[in-house]
N, C-alpha and C positions, 0 to 999 in steps of 0.2 A: 651517706650510705650507712645502712644499719648493720650491726654485727650479727653474725649468724647465731642461732640459738641451738644449744645441744640438747639431745633427748634426756640427758642426765638431769638437767634443770627442771624437767617436767615429770620425773619419775615419781610414782606413787606406790606405796605399800600400805595395805590395810588388812587387818585381821578381825575376825568375829567368830565367837562361839555360837553355833546354831542352837536356838532356844525352842521350846515347845510351840510358841506362837508362829515359828517359821515352818512348821511341819504339819503333815496330815496325821490322821488318827493312828497310823501304824509307825510313825516316827521318821518318815522320809521327808526331807526338806523340799518344799515347793520349788520348782524350776524358776518361777517368777522371783522368788527371793534371791536366788543366785544371779539371775539376770539383772536385778536392781543393783546388787552390789557391784557387778561388772560395769554397769552404766555409770554409777556414781564415781567409781575410780577413774573411768575414762573421762568423765566430765572434769574432774579435778586436774588430771594430766593436761587436758586440752586447754583449760583456763590458765594454767600455769604457763603453758607454751605460748598461747595467744597474747598474754599480758606481761610476759617476761621483760619486754623492752618498752612497755607502755609509759607514756609521760603522765605525770600526776594530774595535769590539767585536762586530760581527755577522759571521757567515760570508758569503763572497762569493756573490752570485747567479750562477747558471749559465745558459747558453743551449744549445740543441740545434737541429740541423736536423731538422725534423719530416718534411718531404717536399719533393721537387723534382719537379714534374709535367712540365716540358718545358724543354729547352735546345736551341737551334739553334747548330751550329758552322758559321759562314759561310765560313770558309776554313781550310785546314790550317795547323798550326804545324809547323815542321821543327826538327830538331836544330840548335842554334846560334841559333835565334830568341830574342829577349828578350820574355818575357811580363811585362806591367806591369798590375797591377790597382789601381784607385783607387775 
């Protein structure tokens, strides 16, 4: 029987300052930039969770983003803003 895995062992926190390459000509960060950050943080959390009790002689399990149906951007992010994901 396997031990249960807590969500705390999969927790991810990442921060990034938004740069000019992340934004359009008026300084608003592209929604795709934010979505990519969210996807990468989710991937790290999923991989930690999937492989937390993995044996060393087995290949690691992998995770994918299957679909994102909806995302609301409540306010714009600007160049120089700090994005923090938890």
